[in-house]
BAFILUM-415075 format. One record per residue (C-alpha): residue number from 1; residue in three letters; x, y, z. Coordinates in Angstrom, 2 decimals. Example, Ala and Ser with C-alpha at 12.3 -4.5 7.8 and 13.67 -1.06 7.14 Angstrom:
! BAFILUM-415075
{drenvo 1,'ALA',{12.30,-4.50,7.80}};
{drenvo 2,'SER',{13.67,-1.06,7.14}};
//
This chain:
! BAFILUM-415075
{drenvo 1,'MET',{18.37,153.17,4.69}};
{drenvo 2,'GLN',{19.39,153.03,8.33}};
{drenvo 3,'PRO',{17.69,149.71,9.15}};
{drenvo 4,'ILE',{19.29,148.05,6.10}};
{drenvo 5,'THR',{22.77,149.11,7.19}};
{drenvo 6,'ARG',{22.27,147.63,10.66}};
{drenvo 7,'CYS',{21.04,144.38,9.18}};
{drenvo 8,'LEU',{24.14,143.99,7.00}};
{drenvo 9,'LYS',{26.41,144.69,9.94}};
{drenvo 10,'ARG',{24.83,141.95,12.01}};
{drenvo 11,'LYS',{25.28,139.41,9.21}};
{drenvo 12,'LEU',{28.98,140.25,8.87}};
{drenvo 13,'ASP',{29.54,139.87,12.61}};
{drenvo 14,'TRP',{27.85,136.46,12.59}};
{drenvo 15,'ARG',{29.99,135.21,9.72}};
{drenvo 16,'ARG',{33.19,136.37,11.42}};
{drenvo 17,'THR',{32.34,134.47,14.61}};
{drenvo 18,'PHE',{31.57,131.28,12.67}};
{drenvo 19,'SER',{34.91,131.34,10.82}};
{drenvo 20,'GLN',{36.82,131.35,14.12}};
{drenvo 21,'SER',{35.56,127.94,15.28}};
{drenvo 22,'THR',{38.29,125.74,16.78}};
{drenvo 23,'ARG',{39.61,122.54,15.18}};
{drenvo 24,'HIS',{39.14,119.28,17.04}};
{drenvo 25,'ASP',{41.35,117.06,14.87}};
{drenvo 26,'ILE',{45.07,116.76,15.50}};
{drenvo 27,'VAL',{47.89,114.39,14.52}};
{drenvo 28,'LYS',{49.81,113.26,17.60}};
{drenvo 29,'ASP',{53.20,111.62,17.84}};
{drenvo 30,'VAL',{53.23,107.84,18.04}};
{drenvo 31,'ARG',{55.76,108.12,20.87}};
{drenvo 32,'GLN',{52.89,109.05,23.19}};
{drenvo 33,'LEU',{51.36,105.58,22.85}};
{drenvo 34,'GLU',{52.07,102.68,25.16}};
{drenvo 35,'ASP',{54.26,99.82,23.96}};
{drenvo 36,'ARG',{52.65,97.06,21.94}};
{drenvo 37,'ILE',{50.82,94.02,23.24}};
{drenvo 38,'ILE',{52.34,90.80,21.92}};
{drenvo 39,'PRO',{49.74,88.07,21.26}};
{drenvo 40,'LYS',{50.18,84.31,21.39}};
{drenvo 41,'TYR',{49.46,81.90,18.57}};
{drenvo 42,'GLN',{48.11,78.53,19.64}};
{drenvo 43,'GLU',{48.08,75.45,17.46}};
{drenvo 44,'THR',{44.73,73.97,16.50}};
{drenvo 45,'PRO',{44.26,70.20,16.11}};
{drenvo 46,'SER',{42.07,70.27,12.99}};
{drenvo 47,'THR',{43.86,72.80,10.77}};
{drenvo 48,'ASP',{47.26,74.29,9.95}};
{drenvo 49,'LEU',{45.99,77.73,10.96}};
{drenvo 50,'LEU',{46.90,79.08,14.39}};
{drenvo 51,'CYS',{44.51,80.60,16.91}};
{drenvo 52,'LEU',{45.15,84.23,17.86}};
{drenvo 53,'GLN',{45.10,84.87,21.62}};
{drenvo 54,'TRP',{45.39,88.42,22.99}};
{drenvo 55,'PRO',{46.48,88.65,26.65}};
{drenvo 56,'SER',{44.57,91.98,26.77}};
{drenvo 57,'PRO',{42.62,93.98,24.18}};
{drenvo 58,'PRO',{44.76,95.49,21.40}};
{drenvo 59,'ARG',{45.09,99.27,21.72}};
{drenvo 60,'ASN',{47.25,100.67,18.93}};
{drenvo 61,'ILE',{45.88,99.92,15.46}};
{drenvo 62,'LEU',{47.85,100.83,12.31}};
{drenvo 63,'LEU',{45.71,101.53,9.23}};
{drenvo 64,'THR',{47.35,101.54,5.81}};
{drenvo 65,'LYS',{45.67,102.01,2.45}};
{drenvo 66,'LYS',{46.25,101.79,-1.27}};
{drenvo 67,'ALA',{47.72,105.02,-2.62}};
{drenvo 68,'ASN',{45.94,107.28,-5.11}};
{drenvo 69,'ALA',{42.57,105.58,-4.70}};
{drenvo 70,'PRO',{39.78,107.95,-3.57}};
{drenvo 71,'ASN',{37.30,105.11,-3.04}};
{drenvo 72,'VAL',{39.75,103.37,-0.71}};
{drenvo 73,'THR',{40.27,106.63,1.20}};
{drenvo 74,'ALA',{36.51,106.93,1.74}};
{drenvo 75,'SER',{36.41,103.35,3.02}};
{drenvo 76,'LEU',{39.37,104.08,5.30}};
{drenvo 77,'LEU',{37.50,107.00,6.90}};
{drenvo 78,'GLU',{34.43,104.81,7.43}};
{drenvo 79,'TYR',{36.54,102.05,8.94}};
{drenvo 80,'ALA',{38.47,104.40,11.22}};
{drenvo 81,'THR',{35.26,106.01,12.48}};
{drenvo 82,'HIS',{33.75,102.61,13.25}};
{drenvo 83,'ILE',{36.77,101.49,15.28}};
{drenvo 84,'HIS',{36.95,104.75,17.21}};
{drenvo 85,'THR',{33.25,104.82,18.13}};
{drenvo 86,'THR',{32.76,101.09,18.78}};
{drenvo 87,'TYR',{35.99,100.11,20.53}};
{drenvo 88,'PRO',{36.88,102.52,23.37}};
{drenvo 89,'GLY',{40.53,102.72,24.30}};
{drenvo 90,'THR',{41.88,102.10,20.80}};
{drenvo 91,'SER',{44.27,104.55,19.16}};
{drenvo 92,'LEU',{44.48,104.77,15.37}};
{drenvo 93,'VAL',{47.89,105.15,13.76}};
{drenvo 94,'PHE',{48.54,106.12,10.14}};
{drenvo 95,'GLU',{51.56,106.61,7.97}};
{drenvo 96,'PRO',{52.64,110.28,8.00}};
{drenvo 97,'HIS',{51.45,111.16,4.50}};
{drenvo 98,'THR',{48.09,109.47,5.09}};
{drenvo 99,'ALA',{47.59,111.16,8.45}};
{drenvo 100,'THR',{48.13,114.66,7.06}};
{drenvo 101,'SER',{45.71,114.04,4.17}};
{drenvo 102,'ILE',{42.77,112.71,6.23}};
{drenvo 103,'ALA',{43.17,114.60,9.53}};
{drenvo 104,'ASP',{40.59,117.22,8.54}};
{drenvo 105,'ALA',{38.01,114.53,7.79}};
{drenvo 106,'LEU',{38.18,112.83,11.21}};
{drenvo 107,'PRO',{36.70,114.49,14.32}};
{drenvo 108,'PHE',{39.07,112.72,16.72}};
{drenvo 109,'ASP',{42.80,112.53,17.40}};
{drenvo 110,'ILE',{44.98,110.25,15.30}};
{drenvo 111,'TYR',{48.64,109.26,15.55}};
{drenvo 112,'ALA',{51.59,109.08,13.16}};
{drenvo 113,'PRO',{55.38,108.82,13.42}};
{drenvo 114,'LEU',{56.58,112.41,13.87}};
{drenvo 115,'SER',{59.98,113.95,14.50}};
{drenvo 116,'ASP',{60.94,115.80,17.66}};
{drenvo 117,'SER',{59.86,119.10,16.09}};
{drenvo 118,'SER',{56.18,119.80,15.59}};
{drenvo 119,'SER',{54.28,117.75,13.00}};
{drenvo 120,'ILE',{57.24,116.87,10.79}};
{drenvo 121,'PRO',{57.11,113.29,9.46}};
{drenvo 122,'THR',{60.01,111.02,10.35}};
{drenvo 123,'SER',{60.87,107.37,9.84}};
{drenvo 124,'ASN',{58.61,104.50,10.85}};
{drenvo 125,'SER',{61.23,102.96,13.16}};
{drenvo 126,'LEU',{58.97,103.23,16.22}};
{drenvo 127,'LEU',{56.08,101.29,14.70}};
{drenvo 128,'PRO',{57.41,97.81,15.63}};
{drenvo 129,'GLN',{57.54,98.95,19.25}};
{drenvo 130,'LYS',{54.05,100.49,19.36}};
{drenvo 131,'ILE',{51.66,98.71,16.98}};
{drenvo 132,'ASP',{49.45,95.86,18.20}};
{drenvo 133,'LEU',{47.52,95.18,14.99}};
{drenvo 134,'THR',{47.86,96.27,11.36}};
{drenvo 135,'CYS',{44.89,96.66,9.01}};
{drenvo 136,'THR',{45.37,97.08,5.26}};
{drenvo 137,'LEU',{42.89,98.35,2.68}};
{drenvo 138,'GLY',{44.16,97.60,-0.80}};
{drenvo 139,'GLY',{45.78,94.84,-2.81}};
{drenvo 140,'ASP',{48.78,92.62,-2.29}};
{drenvo 141,'GLY',{51.15,95.56,-2.71}};
{drenvo 142,'THR',{49.56,97.30,0.27}};
{drenvo 143,'ILE',{50.07,94.20,2.41}};
{drenvo 144,'LEU',{53.71,93.91,1.35}};
{drenvo 145,'ARG',{54.30,97.59,2.11}};
{drenvo 146,'ALA',{52.74,97.16,5.56}};
{drenvo 147,'ALA',{54.94,94.13,6.22}};
{drenvo 148,'ALA',{58.00,96.15,5.15}};
{drenvo 149,'LEU',{57.27,98.65,7.94}};
{drenvo 150,'PHE',{58.18,95.86,10.38}};
{drenvo 151,'ALA',{61.23,94.55,8.52}};
{drenvo 152,'SER',{63.37,95.03,11.62}};
{drenvo 153,'ALA',{60.95,93.27,13.99}};
{drenvo 154,'PRO',{61.50,89.54,14.67}};
{drenvo 155,'SER',{57.85,89.30,15.75}};
{drenvo 156,'PRO',{55.61,91.63,13.71}};
{drenvo 157,'PRO',{51.98,92.32,14.65}};
{drenvo 158,'PRO',{49.23,90.36,12.89}};
{drenvo 159,'ILE',{47.80,91.84,9.68}};
{drenvo 160,'LEU',{44.07,92.05,9.00}};
{drenvo 161,'SER',{43.74,92.60,5.24}};
{drenvo 162,'PHE',{40.78,93.76,3.17}};
{drenvo 163,'SER',{41.00,93.06,-0.55}};
{drenvo 164,'MET',{40.41,96.34,-2.40}};
{drenvo 165,'GLY',{43.10,96.21,-5.07}};
{drenvo 166,'THR',{43.62,94.75,-8.52}};
{drenvo 167,'ILE',{45.13,91.43,-7.42}};
{drenvo 168,'GLY',{44.12,89.87,-4.14}};
{drenvo 169,'PHE',{46.00,86.64,-3.50}};
{drenvo 170,'LEU',{46.84,87.74,0.05}};
{drenvo 171,'GLY',{43.65,89.62,0.97}};
{drenvo 172,'GLU',{41.37,87.54,3.18}};
{drenvo 173,'TRP',{38.31,89.76,3.70}};
{drenvo 174,'LYS',{35.94,91.84,1.63}};
{drenvo 175,'PHE',{35.50,95.35,2.96}};
{drenvo 176,'ALA',{31.74,94.83,3.33}};
{drenvo 177,'GLU',{32.59,92.44,6.19}};
{drenvo 178,'TYR',{34.83,94.88,8.09}};
{drenvo 179,'LYS',{32.67,95.03,11.23}};
{drenvo 180,'ARG',{32.63,91.28,11.77}};
{drenvo 181,'ALA',{36.25,90.88,10.70}};
{drenvo 182,'PHE',{37.63,93.43,13.15}};
{drenvo 183,'ARG',{35.44,92.17,15.97}};
{drenvo 184,'GLU',{36.68,88.60,15.51}};
{drenvo 185,'VAL',{40.30,89.74,15.67}};
{drenvo 186,'TYR',{39.77,92.18,18.54}};
{drenvo 187,'MET',{37.82,89.75,20.74}};
{drenvo 188,'SER',{40.05,86.75,20.03}};
{drenvo 189,'GLY',{41.31,85.51,23.38}};
{drenvo 190,'ALA',{38.72,87.27,25.53}};
{drenvo 191,'GLU',{37.57,85.29,28.55}};
{drenvo 192,'ALA',{34.07,83.87,28.61}};
{drenvo 193,'GLY',{31.58,86.56,29.58}};
{drenvo 194,'ALA',{33.77,89.49,28.57}};
{drenvo 195,'GLY',{31.63,92.09,26.92}};
{drenvo 196,'SER',{28.49,89.94,27.17}};
{drenvo 197,'SER',{26.51,92.36,29.33}};
{drenvo 198,'VAL',{25.31,94.44,26.39}};
{drenvo 199,'ALA',{23.83,93.61,23.03}};
{drenvo 200,'MET',{25.96,92.64,20.09}};
{drenvo 201,'GLU',{25.91,95.12,17.23}};
{drenvo 202,'GLU',{23.53,94.43,14.40}};
{drenvo 203,'PRO',{25.24,92.64,11.52}};
{drenvo 204,'SER',{25.13,94.08,8.05}};
{drenvo 205,'THR',{22.75,92.75,5.42}};
{drenvo 206,'HIS',{25.65,90.91,3.83}};
{drenvo 207,'ASP',{26.57,89.17,7.09}};
{drenvo 208,'SER',{22.96,88.27,7.92}};
{drenvo 209,'ALA',{22.46,86.61,4.58}};
{drenvo 210,'ARG',{25.74,84.73,4.84}};
{drenvo 211,'ARG',{25.49,83.62,8.47}};
{drenvo 212,'PRO',{21.89,83.69,9.68}};
{drenvo 213,'HIS',{22.78,81.82,12.88}};
{drenvo 214,'GLU',{25.00,84.73,13.98}};
{drenvo 215,'ARG',{22.19,87.25,14.35}};
{drenvo 216,'SER',{22.56,89.35,17.47}};
{drenvo 217,'VAL',{20.96,88.21,20.68}};
{drenvo 218,'LYS',{20.88,89.78,24.10}};
{drenvo 219,'ALA',{22.23,88.12,27.18}};
{drenvo 220,'PRO',{19.71,87.26,29.90}};
{drenvo 221,'ASN',{21.42,89.53,32.42}};
{drenvo 222,'GLU',{21.61,92.49,30.06}};
{drenvo 223,'HIS',{21.30,96.03,31.36}};
{drenvo 224,'ASN',{21.27,99.39,29.59}};
{drenvo 225,'ASP',{24.24,101.35,28.25}};
{drenvo 226,'ASP',{23.90,104.07,30.89}};
{drenvo 227,'ASP',{24.66,101.53,33.61}};
{drenvo 228,'ASP',{27.71,100.32,31.69}};
{drenvo 229,'ASN',{29.03,103.83,31.17}};
{drenvo 230,'GLY',{28.46,104.64,34.80}};
{drenvo 231,'ARG',{30.51,101.67,35.90}};
{drenvo 232,'GLY',{33.40,102.78,33.70}};
{drenvo 233,'LEU',{33.87,99.52,31.82}};
{drenvo 234,'THR',{37.04,99.35,29.74}};
{drenvo 235,'GLY',{38.71,96.94,27.35}};
{drenvo 236,'TRP',{36.74,93.84,26.40}};
{drenvo 237,'SER',{34.04,94.60,28.98}};
{drenvo 238,'SER',{33.05,97.81,27.19}};
{drenvo 239,'ILE',{32.51,96.22,23.76}};
{drenvo 240,'ARG',{29.02,95.66,22.43}};
{drenvo 241,'GLY',{29.02,91.91,21.97}};
{drenvo 242,'LYS',{29.92,88.68,23.70}};
{drenvo 243,'ALA',{33.30,87.01,23.77}};
{drenvo 244,'MET',{33.85,84.25,21.24}};
{drenvo 245,'GLY',{35.79,82.06,23.68}};
{drenvo 246,'PRO',{39.04,80.14,23.04}};
{drenvo 247,'ALA',{37.36,77.70,20.65}};
{drenvo 248,'ARG',{36.20,80.54,18.37}};
{drenvo 249,'GLY',{39.35,82.62,18.30}};
{drenvo 250,'ALA',{40.48,84.27,15.08}};
{drenvo 251,'ARG',{42.48,81.96,12.82}};
{drenvo 252,'VAL',{45.87,83.19,11.63}};
{drenvo 253,'LEU',{47.97,82.03,8.69}};
{drenvo 254,'VAL',{51.63,82.39,9.61}};
{drenvo 255,'ARG',{53.74,83.17,6.56}};
{drenvo 256,'ASN',{57.47,82.55,6.44}};
{drenvo 257,'ARG',{59.91,85.47,6.16}};
{drenvo 258,'LEU',{63.56,85.48,5.18}};
{drenvo 259,'GLN',{66.05,86.63,7.79}};
{drenvo 260,'VAL',{68.73,88.64,5.99}};
{drenvo 261,'GLY',{72.17,89.72,7.13}};
{drenvo 262,'VAL',{75.18,91.05,5.16}};
{drenvo 263,'PHE',{78.64,89.82,6.16}};
{drenvo 264,'ALA',{82.18,90.15,4.85}};
{drenvo 265,'ARG',{84.45,87.24,3.95}};
{drenvo 266,'ASP',{85.89,87.15,7.46}};
{drenvo 267,'GLY',{82.42,86.78,8.96}};
{drenvo 268,'SER',{82.13,90.34,10.28}};
{drenvo 269,'ARG',{78.86,92.13,9.72}};
{drenvo 270,'VAL',{78.79,94.83,7.06}};
{drenvo 271,'SER',{77.06,97.88,8.53}};
{drenvo 272,'ALA',{75.05,100.41,6.57}};
{drenvo 273,'SER',{77.34,103.25,7.65}};
{drenvo 274,'ALA',{80.42,101.42,6.40}};
{drenvo 275,'ALA',{78.77,100.69,3.07}};
{drenvo 276,'ASP',{77.99,104.38,2.53}};
{drenvo 277,'GLN',{81.52,105.62,3.14}};
{drenvo 278,'ALA',{83.63,106.96,0.28}};
{drenvo 279,'SER',{85.42,104.29,-1.71}};
{drenvo 280,'PRO',{87.39,103.93,-4.97}};
{drenvo 281,'PRO',{85.67,104.87,-8.22}};
{drenvo 282,'SER',{82.82,102.62,-9.37}};
{drenvo 283,'PRO',{82.74,100.26,-6.38}};
{drenvo 284,'PRO',{80.04,97.61,-6.07}};
{drenvo 285,'SER',{76.99,98.94,-4.26}};
{drenvo 286,'THR',{76.20,97.31,-0.95}};
{drenvo 287,'SER',{72.89,97.89,0.80}};
{drenvo 288,'ALA',{73.05,96.58,4.33}};
{drenvo 289,'ALA',{71.68,97.16,7.79}};
{drenvo 290,'ASP',{73.36,97.20,11.17}};
{drenvo 291,'SER',{71.24,94.19,12.17}};
{drenvo 292,'ASP',{69.25,91.46,10.46}};
{drenvo 293,'ILE',{66.13,92.40,8.56}};
{drenvo 294,'TYR',{63.16,90.25,7.56}};
{drenvo 295,'ALA',{61.59,89.99,4.11}};
{drenvo 296,'LEU',{58.09,88.65,3.44}};
{drenvo 297,'ASN',{58.31,88.63,-0.36}};
{drenvo 298,'GLU',{61.87,88.37,-1.62}};
{drenvo 299,'VAL',{65.51,89.42,-1.28}};
{drenvo 300,'LEU',{67.42,90.80,-4.27}};
{drenvo 301,'ILE',{71.21,90.53,-4.46}};
{drenvo 302,'HIS',{72.46,92.73,-7.29}};
{drenvo 303,'ARG',{75.76,93.98,-8.69}};
{drenvo 304,'GLY',{74.90,97.62,-8.00}};
{drenvo 305,'ARG',{77.01,100.22,-9.80}};
{drenvo 306,'ASP',{79.51,97.73,-11.17}};
{drenvo 307,'PRO',{78.99,97.60,-14.97}};
{drenvo 308,'HIS',{80.16,93.98,-15.23}};
{drenvo 309,'LEU',{78.33,90.76,-14.44}};
{drenvo 310,'ALA',{78.91,89.31,-11.01}};
{drenvo 311,'ILE',{80.02,85.81,-10.10}};
{drenvo 312,'VAL',{77.55,84.59,-7.50}};
{drenvo 313,'ASP',{78.39,81.55,-5.36}};
{drenvo 314,'VAL',{75.38,80.07,-3.61}};
{drenvo 315,'PHE',{75.76,78.10,-0.39}};
{drenvo 316,'VAL',{72.96,76.36,1.47}};
{drenvo 317,'GLY',{73.64,75.12,4.97}};
{drenvo 318,'GLY',{77.36,75.73,4.52}};
{drenvo 319,'ARG',{77.51,73.60,1.37}};
{drenvo 320,'HIS',{78.18,74.97,-2.12}};
{drenvo 321,'LEU',{75.05,74.68,-4.25}};
{drenvo 322,'THR',{75.89,76.41,-7.51}};
{drenvo 323,'GLU',{77.77,79.22,-9.21}};
{drenvo 324,'ALA',{76.12,81.78,-11.51}};
{drenvo 325,'VAL',{77.38,84.63,-13.66}};
{drenvo 326,'ALA',{74.56,87.18,-13.67}};
{drenvo 327,'ASP',{73.43,90.64,-12.69}};
{drenvo 328,'GLY',{72.30,89.22,-9.36}};
{drenvo 329,'MET',{70.04,86.71,-7.72}};
{drenvo 330,'ILE',{66.53,86.71,-6.28}};
{drenvo 331,'VAL',{65.82,84.67,-3.16}};
{drenvo 332,'SER',{62.08,84.34,-2.77}};
{drenvo 333,'THR',{59.75,83.17,-0.02}};
{drenvo 334,'PRO',{56.72,80.97,-0.78}};
{drenvo 335,'THR',{54.65,84.16,-0.67}};
{drenvo 336,'GLY',{56.83,85.97,-3.19}};
{drenvo 337,'SER',{57.38,82.97,-5.45}};
{drenvo 338,'THR',{53.74,82.99,-6.60}};
{drenvo 339,'ALA',{54.34,85.70,-9.21}};
{drenvo 340,'TYR',{57.47,84.01,-10.55}};
{drenvo 341,'ALA',{55.78,80.60,-10.69}};
{drenvo 342,'LEU',{52.72,81.94,-12.49}};
{drenvo 343,'SER',{54.80,83.92,-15.01}};
{drenvo 344,'SER',{56.63,80.73,-16.01}};
{drenvo 345,'GLY',{53.45,78.63,-16.23}};
{drenvo 346,'GLY',{53.72,77.11,-12.76}};
{drenvo 347,'SER',{51.26,76.86,-9.90}};
{drenvo 348,'ILE',{50.74,78.88,-6.74}};
{drenvo 349,'VAL',{53.10,77.80,-3.98}};
{drenvo 350,'HIS',{51.59,77.05,-0.57}};
{drenvo 351,'PRO',{52.61,79.82,1.88}};
{drenvo 352,'LEU',{53.62,77.32,4.55}};
//
């Protein structure tokens, strides 16, 4: 009986040691990241699309996903792992609720907007200052939610969208193409020869069948990865692949947004704090910001808590256009007008 007792004791000790292994994943505050890199958009002679030009490689990447979709979450983890392992120097940022749900599944550090106290989610007000590029995995609603995170930014970061939702008018890429899609956006604007010293990553079966002329080739002056790592290459020089050059930069469709401000009759701005102050019973509800905000889809002017219809006077360019007695009015962009046009039997409006 003695040998059996010793054997059981050893097994218990081994299990106790294993359970005390340290965690490597952590959610860090987005404040620790450097400020965003603002790209340029150059006109192209042959198309209405603009050419994306990064002055330096993008570093802070925001990833957003469709909610309550386990298959999208699995794709998000695959996508995040690919960016982290293939593009050194990038930092992945998530919305607070997403970061806390996937932190255990990622073996590297991620970032999210946190409050001053430890690991407590706060507002996304710092995202316009920190994010270089936004990637969305979902449908049109996911893209609109991502755009709303930058409602206070006059110049939001570009959005790389993967269509994984029910309706995909705005989604440009299929998720199966995520490697090529991200590489085109990341390398857009790189100088000739940047990152050309090592082999380009092998394309997926889908990409090879679609674009056989883009199969990977090695540069004549190629050397092994150990030499690259020893030289401490960073940015574009550390990426497996060659630069696309200015003529092959990523094409960007610039969509119009509405600039919205709330003002009183005397022309003074109505602040959010003033609108929230106590007022007489049943006042009209006013939702306003202390500065202008930008809407990609639409702006809704409504009567709020007032039980009666409102008289809405519409002016365009300082001239009176019409008067309406209604609950409110919707001012839509070309992007947001698609749903209203289709519901009334119309056509899709061009986003430009």
